[in-house]
C-alpha positions in Angstrom: 12.3 -0.7 26.1 10.6 -1.5 22.9 12.7 -3.5 20.3 14.1 -2.0 17.3 12.3 -2.5 14.2 14.0 -5.1 12.0 12.8 -3.4 8.7 14.8 -0.4 8.5 16.0 1.2 5.2 19.4 1.7 3.7 19.6 2.9 0.0 22.3 1.2 -1.7 24.7 3.1 -3.9 27.6 2.0 -6.0 30.8 2.7 -4.3 33.0 2.6 -7.5 32.2 3.1 -11.2 34.2 -0.1 -12.2 35.5 -3.3 -10.9 38.4 -5.4 -12.1 38.4 -9.1 -12.8 41.5 -11.1 -13.8 40.7 -14.1 -16.4 43.1 -16.9 -16.7 45.8 -16.3 -19.4 46.2 -18.4 -22.4 49.4 -20.3 -22.9 52.3 -18.1 -24.0 50.2 -14.8 -23.3 50.1 -12.2 -20.7 47.2 -12.1 -18.3 44.5 -10.0 -19.6 42.6 -7.8 -17.3 38.8 -7.3 -18.2 36.9 -4.3 -16.8 33.3 -5.0 -15.9 30.4 -2.6 -14.9 28.3 -3.8 -11.9 24.5 -4.0 -12.0 23.1 -1.0 -10.0 20.0 -2.1 -7.9 16.8 -0.6 -8.4 16.2 2.1 -5.8 12.8 1.9 -4.0 10.8 5.1 -3.1 10.0 5.7 0.6 6.4 4.6 0.1 7.6 1.3 -1.4 10.0 0.7 1.4 7.3 1.4 4.1 5.0 -1.0 2.2 7.5 -3.7 2.6 7.3 -3.3 6.4 4.8 -5.4 8.5 1.8 -3.7 9.7 2.8 -3.7 13.3 6.0 -2.2 12.4 4.3 0.6 10.4 1.7 1.2 13.4 4.7 1.6 15.8 6.5 3.9 13.5 3.5 6.1 13.0 2.9 6.0 16.9 6.5 7.0 17.6 6.4 10.0 14.9 3.1 11.1 16.6 4.7 11.1 20.2 7.6 13.3 18.9 5.1 15.7 17.3 5.8 15.1 13.5 2.8 13.0 12.7 -0.8 14.3 13.2 -3.0 11.5 11.4 -4.8 8.3 12.5 -2.5 5.7 13.5 -3.6 3.1 11.3 -0.5 1.5 9.8 -1.5 2.6 6.4 1.3 4.1 4.2 0.6 7.6 3.1 2.4 10.7 1.9 1.8 12.2 5.4 3.7 9.5 7.1 6.5 9.8 4.7 6.6 13.7 5.2 6.6 13.2 8.9 9.7 11.0 8.6 11.5 13.6 6.4 10.4 16.3 9.0 11.9 14.1 11.8 15.1 13.6 9.8 15.5 17.5 9.2 14.9 18.3 12.9 17.7 15.9 13.8 20.1 17.5 11.3 19.9 14.7 8.9 19.0 14.2 5.2 15.3 14.2 4.6 15.2 10.9 2.5 11.9 9.7 4.0 13.6 6.4 4.8 15.1 5.9 8.4 18.4 4.2 8.9 19.0 1.9 11.9 20.5 4.7 14.1 17.6 7.2 13.1 14.9 4.5 14.0 16.5 3.8 17.3 16.9 7.4 18.2 13.1 8.0 17.4 12.0 5.0 19.2 13.9 6.2 22.3 12.7 9.6 22.3 9.0 8.5 21.8 9.6 6.2 24.9 10.7 9.2 27.1 7.8 11.2 25.9 5.4 8.5 27.0 7.2 8.0 30.3 7.1 11.8 30.9 3.2 11.9 30.8 2.7 8.5 32.4 1.1 6.8 29.3 -1.0 4.0 30.4 -3.9 1.8 28.9 -6.9 1.4 31.1 -10.3 0.2 31.2 -12.9 2.6 32.3 -14.8 0.8 35.2 -18.4 1.3 34.3 -18.4 0.8 30.7 -15.4 -1.3 29.9 -14.3 1.1 27.3 -10.3 1.1 26.6 -8.7 4.3 26.8 -5.0 5.7 26.8 -4.5 7.9 29.7 -1.6 10.3 30.5 -1.6 9.4 34.2 0.9 12.1 35.2 -1.1 14.9 33.4 -4.4 13.7 34.9 -3.7 11.9 38.2 -7.1 12.5 39.7 -10.1 10.1 38.6 -13.6 10.1 39.6 -16.2 7.6 38.6 -20.0 7.3 38.6 -22.6 5.3 36.9 -22.4 7.6 33.8 -18.6 7.4 33.1 -15.3 8.6 34.5 -13.2 11.7 34.6 -9.6 12.2 34.8 -8.2 15.7 35.8 -4.9 17.6 36.5 -4.8 19.2 40.0 -5.6 22.7 38.6 -8.1 21.5 35.9 -5.6 22.4 33.0 -6.2 19.1 31.5 -9.4 16.9 31.5 -10.3 13.7 30.0 -14.1 12.4 30.1 -15.5 9.2 29.2 -19.5 9.6 29.1 -22.1 6.9 28.3 -25.7 7.1 27.9 -28.6 5.5 26.1 -30.2 7.0 23.0 -32.9 5.8 20.7 -31.7 5.0 17.0 -28.4 6.8 17.3 -26.4 7.7 14.3 -22.8 9.1 14.1 -24.1 12.2 12.0 -26.8 13.0 14.8 -24.2 12.5 17.6 -21.8 14.9 16.0 -24.4 17.6 15.4 -25.7 17.3 19.1 -21.9 17.4 20.4 -21.3 20.7 18.4 -24.1 22.4 20.3 -23.3 21.1 23.7 -22.1 22.8 25.7 -23.3 26.0 24.1 -20.5 28.1 22.7 -18.4 25.4 21.2 -16.5 26.5 18.1 -15.7 23.6 15.8 -12.9 23.8 13.5 -12.5 20.1 12.5 -15.0 17.6 11.9 -14.9 13.9 10.7 -18.0 11.7 10.4 -18.0 8.2 9.5 -20.5 5.5 9.8 -18.9 4.0 12.9 -17.3 6.9 14.7 -17.1 10.8 14.6 -14.5 13.3 15.5 -14.8 16.9 16.4 -12.2 19.5 17.6 -12.0 23.3 18.2 -12.3 25.8 21.0 -14.8 25.4 24.1 -14.5 28.7 26.0 -10.6 29.3 26.6 -10.0 25.6 26.3 -9.2 23.3 23.2 -11.4 20.4 22.8 -11.2 17.0 21.1 -14.1 14.7 20.9 -14.3 11.2 19.6 -17.5 9.1 19.9 -19.3 6.0 18.7 -22.4 3.8 19.6 -23.4 0.0 19.7 -27.2 -0.4 19.7 -28.6 2.2 22.0 -25.4 2.7 23.9 -23.5 6.0 23.1 -19.8 6.3 24.4 -17.9 9.5 24.0 -14.5 10.6 24.9 -13.8 14.1 25.4 -10.4 15.9 26.1 -10.2 19.5 27.1 -7.0 21.5 27.6 -5.7 24.9 28.1 -4.3 26.5 25.0 -1.1 27.1 26.9 -0.6 23.2 27.2 -1.1 22.6 23.6 2.5 21.6 22.9 2.5 19.1 25.5 -1.0 17.9 25.0 -1.5 17.6 21.2 0.8 14.6 20.5 -1.0 12.7 23.6 -4.3 13.5 21.9 -3.4 11.7 18.8 -2.2 8.9 20.8 -5.5 8.8 22.9 -7.6 9.0 19.8 -6.1 5.9 18.3 -6.1 4.0 21.4 -9.6 4.7 22.4 -11.8 1.5 22.0 -15.3 2.3 23.0 -16.5 -1.3 22.6 -13.5 -3.5 22.9 -13.8 -6.9 21.3 -11.5 -9.9 20.3 -9.5 -12.2 22.4 -8.0 -11.0 25.7 -4.3 -10.5 25.8 -2.3 -13.0 27.8 -1.7 -12.0 31.5 1.2 -9.7 32.5 4.2 -11.5 33.9 4.1 -11.7 37.5 6.5 -10.1 39.9 9.2 -12.5 41.4 8.3 -10.7 44.7 4.9 -9.3 45.1 3.3 -7.4 48.1 -0.1 -7.2 49.3 -2.2 -6.6 52.3 -4.2 -9.1 54.5 -6.9 -8.5 57.1 -6.7 -10.7 60.2 -10.3 -11.9 61.1 -9.6 -14.5 63.7 -7.3 -14.6 66.8 -6.1 -18.1 65.8 -4.5 -16.7 62.6 -7.0 -16.6 59.7 -6.4 -14.0 57.2 -8.2 -12.8 54.2 -6.5 -11.2 51.2 -6.2 -11.0 47.3 -6.1 -14.3 45.7 -4.1 -12.9 42.7 -1.4 -11.6 45.0 -1.1 -15.2 46.5 -1.1 -17.0 43.1 1.8 -19.1 42.1 4.0 -18.5 45.3 7.0 -20.6 46.2 6.8 -19.0 49.7 3.9 -17.0 51.4 5.1 -15.0 54.4 3.2 -12.5 56.8 5.3 -9.5 57.6 6.3 -9.8 61.3 4.8 -13.2 61.8 6.4 -15.6 59.4 5.2 -18.2 56.9 1.6 -18.7 56.0 -0.5 -21.4 54.2 -3.1 -20.7 51.5 -6.1 -22.9 52.6 -8.9 -21.7 50.3 -9.6 -19.3 47.5 -12.8 -17.7 45.8 -12.2 -17.4 42.1 -15.3 -15.4 41.3 -14.5 -12.7 43.8 -10.7 -13.2 43.9 -10.4 -13.8 47.7 -7.9 -16.0 49.3 -7.9 -17.5 52.8 -4.3 -17.7 54.6 -3.5 -19.0 58.0 -0.4 -18.5 60.2 0.3 -20.8 63.2 1.6 -19.9 66.7 1.3 -16.1 66.2 0.6 -14.0 69.1 -0.7 -10.7 69.7 -3.0 -10.9 66.7 -5.9 -8.3 66.7 -8.5 -9.5 64.4 -10.9 -7.0 62.9 -14.5 -7.0 63.7 -16.6 -7.8 60.5 -19.8 -6.0 61.7 -21.1 -3.5 59.1 -23.0 -0.3 58.9 -25.6 1.1 56.4 -25.4 2.4 53.0 -22.1 4.1 52.0 -20.8 6.4 49.2 -17.0 6.4 50.3 -14.7 4.4 52.4 -11.2 4.6 53.7 -9.1 1.8 52.4 -6.5 0.7 55.1 -3.3 -1.2 53.9 0.4 -1.3 53.4 1.9 0.2 50.2 4.7 -1.6 48.4 8.1 -1.1 50.0 9.3 0.7 46.9 6.6 3.3 47.4 7.6 4.1 51.0 11.2 4.1 51.2 11.5 0.3 52.0 9.3 0.8 55.1 6.2 -1.2 56.2 3.9 1.6 57.4 0.1 1.2 57.6 -1.6 4.0 55.8 -5.2 4.7 54.6 -6.6 6.5 51.4 -10.4 7.9 51.1 -12.1 6.5 48.1 -15.4 7.0 46.5 -17.5 4.0 45.5 -19.4 3.3 42.3 -21.4 0.3 41.5 -20.1 -2.1 38.8 -21.3 -5.5 37.4 -21.1 -8.4 39.7 -22.1 -6.7 42.9 -18.6 -5.1 43.4 -18.0 -1.5 43.7 -15.4 0.5 41.9 -12.9 2.5 44.1 -11.8 6.0 42.9 -9.1 6.9 43.1 -7.6 3.3 43.2 -5.3 2.7 46.1 -1.5 2.4 45.6 0.2 -0.9 44.7 0.4 -2.9 47.8 -3.0 -2.1 49.1 -4.6 -5.0 47.4 -6.3 -7.1 50.0 -6.7 -4.1 52.5 -9.7 -3.5 54.6 -12.4 -0.9 53.4 -13.8 1.1 56.3 -16.9 3.2 56.2 -17.5 6.6 57.8 -18.8 4.9 61.0 -15.8 3.0 61.5 -17.4 -0.1 60.1 -16.0 -2.9 58.0 -17.2 -2.3 54.5 -15.5 -4.9 52.4 -12.0 -5.9 51.1 -10.2 -3.7 48.5 -8.7 -5.3 45.4 -6.5 -4.1 42.6 -7.4 -5.7 39.4 -4.9 -6.1 36.5 -5.5 -3.5 33.7 -7.4 -5.3 30.8 -6.5 -3.9 27.4 -9.2 -5.6 25.5 -11.8 -8.4 26.1 -14.8 -10.1 24.6 -17.6 -7.5 23.6 -20.0 -9.1 25.9 -17.9 -9.3 29.0 -18.8 -7.7 32.2 -16.8 -4.5 32.8 -13.8 -4.7 34.9 -12.6 -2.2 37.3 -9.0 -1.4 38.1 -10.0 -1.1 41.7 -12.8 -2.8 43.5 -14.3 -3.4 46.8 -15.6 -6.8 47.5 -18.5 -6.4 49.9 -18.5 -7.3 53.5 -21.3 -9.8 53.0 -19.4 -11.8 50.3 -16.4 -11.9 52.6 -18.4 -13.4 55.5 -20.0 -15.9 53.2 -16.5 -16.9 52.0 -15.3 -17.4 55.6 -18.3 -19.3 56.6 -18.1 -21.6 53.5 -14.4 -22.6 54.8 -15.4 -23.0 58.6 -13.8 -19.9 59.7 -15.3 -18.2 62.7 -14.6 -14.5 62.4 -14.2 -13.6 66.2 -12.7 -10.2 65.9 -13.9 -7.5 68.1 -11.4 -4.5 67.3 -12.5 -1.5 65.2 -8.7 -0.5 64.7 -8.3 -1.5 61.1 -4.7 -0.4 61.1 -3.9 -2.9 63.9 -5.6 -5.8 62.0 -4.1 -5.4 58.6 -0.8 -7.3 57.7 1.7 -7.3 54.9 1.5 -10.4 52.5 4.7 -11.3 50.7 4.6 -13.7 47.8 7.9 -15.1 46.5 7.8 -16.7 42.9 10.4 -18.2 40.7 
């Protein structure tokens, strides 16, 4: 839960018109009481009070006001009359006095309401696999994702809400030219709001029976545009999210990457048994920093080698019986695979059942392929099997990157490391993959990492 802002506002008022002060009496006289009038502190305007806050605090305040539906401007952290009026409207909606200045109780209540709103739509920051663009996505509203070489699309099961990130090459683009083109495509768009700046443009209006919001920009000859479409009946739910999505959208992220997210004390992944003497290939990140590594149903394992470039790890269990190593022979070209793995126990009521998910493949930088939709937590390290039942590679769940260097290679949330790379990794570490089974469900095992 986000911390309460330290800079909250309390207007000071005098609690009495006069104060009494007793002075020492002169010899032979009675004590004399002198009445004094306290100095009344100067009162700040709401804007002055907001100006005294840090930039991060103002950004968070504007974001929270947007999430509760009171603020509909750009979330920039700049103090404005719109922001002060949003505070007043929020106070009135809560039955308070519209001062434009939040007291600690009001600020805490606002933060909690905004948090619940974000949680209800499944708000998360993601990196689009093919472009590296950063987006805020309401995952519960648009749980279905599809990716190809031209971008990604997130949709609700019935299509009432859609989010599209498209990318294309265009000679000598400008935001003015891009905005004019988007007004006409698709035909029939009715634009009721337009903003064109040198570095970005925004359009909104009606597209058929749906409302739309478009934000786009370019860098060199690369154009990247985010489009949000939603049924008018969803307006009350979606519009606060649209404001947050617009502010979170970074088409060409730059600057230093944030530090890695804290690792779980106990983390679960999937491994693929590749030899009958106990060699297992899995996700390097799942097995990093472990005090103990365990293979479900078989006992402790050692990590013998890693491939940092492709995030593979080689584990070994000793004395295990009944292993059914997977054949690593491969088929031809493929457009989709079944990822076979073992979901996190929290996602299956504490059980360790093996399951599979059909996913589409889209090439990304580095020779990997993006998996869409991404498998569930726990599947990282699982086997990817093509339509002919052949081994296609290892599925990995990548940590979501919020920002990175402008020239960094795009990073997918879920990728498949190809079978050739897996075989080369094993060969480099003197492992003879001698599996003959094509039953991937029998060849995958649960990997359990215990950290401090």
